N, C-alpha and C positions, 0 to 999 in steps of 0.2 A: 880571027880567033880572039885577039886581045880585046877587041871591041865587044865581042859576045860575052867574054868573061866579065868585062866591066859592067855590062848591062845586068848580068846575073847578080853581081855584087850589089849593084844599086837596088835591085828588086829585094834582095835579102835584107839590106839595111832598112829599106822602107817598111818591110813587114815587121822587123823588130821594133821599129819606132811606133808602129800602130799598136803592137801588143803592149808596149810600155804605156802608151796613152790610155788604152782601155783599162789597164790596171790602176792608173792614177784616178780615173773617173770613179771606179767602184771601191777604191781603198781596200780591196780584198785581194789576196793572192789567188791565183787560179786554183780551182778545186782539183784535188787529186782524183784519179779515176776511182769510181765506186767499187766497194768490195761486196760481193753477194752475201746476204744474211742467212740465218738458219732456215731450214724449211718450215712451212706453215704448220705442219703437224706437230712440231716441237712446241710451238706456242699453245696449241690445243691441249697437249699433254700437261703442260705446266698449269694452265688454267684449271683443268680437271683436278689436278692434284691439290691446288689451293682450295677449290670448292669442297673436295672431300675432307680436307683438314678442318675447314670451318664447320661443316656439317657434323663432323665427329666431335668437335669441341662443344657445339651447341647441344648435341645429344647427351654428352657426358654431363654438362651442366644441368640439363633438365632432369636427367636420371638422378643426379645428386640431390637436386631440390626436391623431387618427388619422394625419394627415400627419406630425406630429412623430415618432410611434411608427414609422411606415414608414421615415422617414429614419434613425432610430436603428438599426432592424433592418438596413437596407442597409449602414450603416457597420460594424455588427457582422459581417455576412456577409463583407464585403470584408476586414475585419481577420483573420478566421479563415483565409480563403483565402491571404492574404499570409503569415501565420505558417506555414501548412502548406508554402508554397513557399520558406520560408527567409528571407523579408524581415521580420525582426523589427522594424526601425524603422518600416517602412510599416504593418505590422500594428498596432503600438502606437498610431500616430497615428489610425488608423481606429477602434480600440477606445476611445480617449479621446473621440473625437467621439460615439460611441454612448452612452457614459456621460454626457457633457454633455447630450445630448438627452433621456435617460431615466435619471435618477439613481435612480429607484426600482426598477430592474431588477437583481436580485442576480446574475443570470447574466452580465451585461455586466461588472459590477465584479469578479467572481471570475475571469473569463477574462482581463481586463486585468491583474489582480494576478499571475496565473500567468505571463503574458508578461513582466511587469516583473521578476519573480524570475529568470526565465531570462536576462533581459538585464542582470542585475546591479544592479537598482534596487529592493532589497527595502523600503527605507523609503517610497518612493512607493507601492509595492504595499500597504503597511500602511494608508496613509491611505484607500484605497478599501475595504479589508476592515473597518475599524473600523465603518463605517456598516452594512455587511451584518450583522455580528455583533450590533450594537446592535439591529437590527430583528428578528433571529432568532438568539438565542444557542445554540440547539440544532441549528443546521444542521451536519450532518456535513461537508459539502463545504467550507463556509466555515472551520470549525475546522481541517480538514486543510490548507487553503491557508495559514492563519495559522501552522500548525506549520512549514510549509515556509519561510515568511517568517522565523520565529524561527531556523530552521537557518541560513538565509543570513546572518542577523545574528549568528550564533555565540552564541546564547542557549539552551544545552541545556536548562535548567530549563523555560523557557517552551515550547520545542519539545515536550518530553515531555508537559507539561501539556495543550497543545493537541491532541497526538496522542491522549491519553486521552479528551479531550472529543469528538474526532472519532470515535473507536472506539465510544463509547457514545451518539453523537448520532443524529439522525434522518437516515435514508437511504431514498431511494425504493425501492431493491431490498433493503433490510434486511441480512441476515446476510452475503450475498456481498460487498457493498461494505464492510461492517465488517471482514471478513476481510482485504481488501486494505489497509485502514488498519493492521491488526495486523502484516501483513507489512512494511509500510514502517517502522513503529516498530521492529520487530526488526532490520531492515537498518540503521537509524540507530544503534541501540545497538551492533551489531556493528562499524560503521564507527568507533565511539569506543572499541572494545576492551572493552565491557561485555558479555562473552560470557555470563556467568551470568544476568544480567538478560534478555538476549535469549532465552535458552533458556526462562526463566520465561514470557515473553510468548508464545512459540510453544507452550508446553505448555498455557497457558490457551486459546490460540486453537484448539488441536486439538479441544477439547471444545465449541467455540462457532462452528463454521463448517459450511457444507454439505459433504457427503461426495462432492465431485465430483473426478474425476481431476486436472483442472488445478490445483485448489487443493491437493490432496493431494501432488502432485509438488512444488509450490512449498514447501509445509511441510517435506517431506522434504529438499529441497535446502538450505533454510536451516538445518535442524537439523544436517545434514551439515557445512555450512560452520561452524557454531558448535561443532563437535567433539562433537556428541551423535549419533554415527552409530547407536548402538543404539536410540535413540528414533526415529530416522528410518525404520528398517526397517519397523515396523508400518504407518505411513502409506503408504509406498511399496508395500507388499504389497497394501494396500487399493486403491491406484491401479491396479495391473495386474490385480487381480480385476475391477474395474469397466470397464477398457478394456484388453483384452489386445493391442490393436494400437498401443498408445502407446509408441513407441520411446524417447521421453525418460524415461518412467516406468521402463522396463526398464533403461536405462543408469544412471539415478540409483540404482535399487535395487542394481544391480551394484556401483556405487561404495560404497554404504553397507555391503554385505556384504563387500566387499574390505577396507574399513577395519577392520571388526570381525573380520577374519581367517577369515571363512566362505568360503574360497576355492572350494569346490565349488559352492555356490549362487551365488557371484559369477560364476563362469565360465558357468553355465547362463543367468543373467540377461543377461550380456554377449553371449552367443551369440544370444539372442533379439533383443536390441537391434540386433545386426549384421544379422540377417535382415531386420528391418524398415527399417533405415537403413544400407545397406552403406557409405555414405560416412562413417559415424561412426568416426573413428580412435580416439577414446577408448574406445569399447566394444570395439574389436578389441584394443587394448593390455591392457585389463583381462582379457579372455578369455585372451590369450596368456600374460600374466604369472601369472594364477591357475593355468593348466595347468602352467606351469614349476614353480611352488611345489608343486603336488600331486605332480609327478613326483620332486621332490627331497626333500621332507620325510620324514625317517625316523620321525617321530612319528605318521604317519597310521595309523588303525586297520586291523586285519586284514592287516598285511603279514607275509609269510613272513620268517623269520630271515635267510636269505641276501639277500633283497631289501633288508631294513633295513640290513644291514651294507654292502651295495653302495652304498647312498645315503650312508652315513657316509663311505665312501672317496671318493665323488664330491664331497661337500662339502669334504673335505680338499684334493682336487685344485683345486677352484675357489678356495678360500681361498689356496692357495699361488700360483696364477696372479694373483690380485688383489694379493697381496703383492709379487710380482715386478714387476707393472705399475706400481707406485708407487715403485720404487727409482730413484734418479737414474742409476745404472748397475748392471749385474749384479754380485752379490757374488762375489768370487773370492779365496779359496774361500768357499763358502756359510757363513753364520753358524750358530750352534748351533740356532736355531729352525728355520731352513730345512733343516738337516741332519736334524733329528728328523722333519720332515714328509716328507722324501725316504725315510727309513727306513720310515715307516708306509705310504707309498704303494707300496713295493716288496713289502709283505706280500700274501699271498693274502687274498682278500676274507673267507674264513671265519676267518682268524686275526685280523681287525681287532677290537679291543676298543673299543667306543664310549666307555667311561669314560676311555680314554687319548686317543682321537682328539678328543673334544670340546674339552678344554682347549687342545690345539694349534691347532685351528681358531679358537677364540675369540682366542687370542693373536696369531695371524697377522692376523686381522681388525682387532684393535685397533691393531697396529703400522701396518697399511695406512691406517687412518683417521687416524692421527696425521700422516701425510704427505699423504694424499689425502682430504679430508673429503667430497667429492662421490663418490657411489657410481656407477661406470660402469654403463650399462644392461645389460651382459653379466652383471653380478653382482647384479642387483636381486633375483632369486629367492633367492640365497644370503642376502642381507641380510634378506629377509622371513622366511625359515625360521629364522634365528638369533633374530630378534625373537620369533617364535612360540614357539620352544623356551624362551627366557628367560621369557616370559609364563606358560607352563605350569609352569615351575619355581617361579615366584613364587606361583602359585595353589595349589600343593601345601601 
């Protein structure tokens, strides 16, 4: 029995030694027996609860954002309505509210800026535009509005720079909207007396815009205003080719032809404009004056000799009447110049020498102008014929 007990003790000691050796190799104490975790359905419930919380938070955030955006849009709509109704103050208040609720909407900021410019607050307008341009430097509309701010602040260099950026900026409708920017830049230069630069802008614009009657008429009108009537004629002729029923195009063409002394074509264009718009008094005046010039001008081609001499005598008679109309009181007796005119008027038409008549007409006209700088309407045709004769003489 003792030997059996000794054997058992030796086996137990050997087992303990083996356990100690294994622990030394792993450097870790033996793991306690595992405790069973929560059931699987608990994990499922927790995950579902977290998902529900996330979805609820997202929905609430979206609902808040949508409500805020709707309020901003309502303020914006009311602001535009008030501005259209002439209530600038009320419109600006509503637009400010829209911008406050939705600062990321460039349309709100640009519309508010334009309203502030019109209300005489360009510096405040600039504060709203700075953010819009920082977010999108290529925006054509934002640069255009900034140009208008610079104009209001009397900063011509900045205004022109922003106009150029707007001209070549991004526009939803492309060329047509860029053309309108070019027109506004040209008008701005004309308002500052920079006629040559304005003509340069318009010349560049003429090659980079849609060939629509409306734009062609505006181009021609601005060229005419800038004193480049000859350049305006081709654009206006294209306008009437594309829209033969456009009364404004015909009247503007008549004006350009009138200024360039093409009185026959000016009369025809003006008559067409009058047919389309009988209430257009300017078209009627151009037609009547052009006809009067054509009836009076002795330099018109293919005139018979007698008719040409008759016109010289008629011009002399009109010059004498214009001279008399500007005298403070009738000359008694007539002065030498008036006496010479009376002598020439008494001659038969066939005896009139145009080389003798023209100097007398010109001297009468110059003496009249010294006393009466404004040409009476009754003598407008005579004035235009004398200008045309002088221009032809210079061109020789």
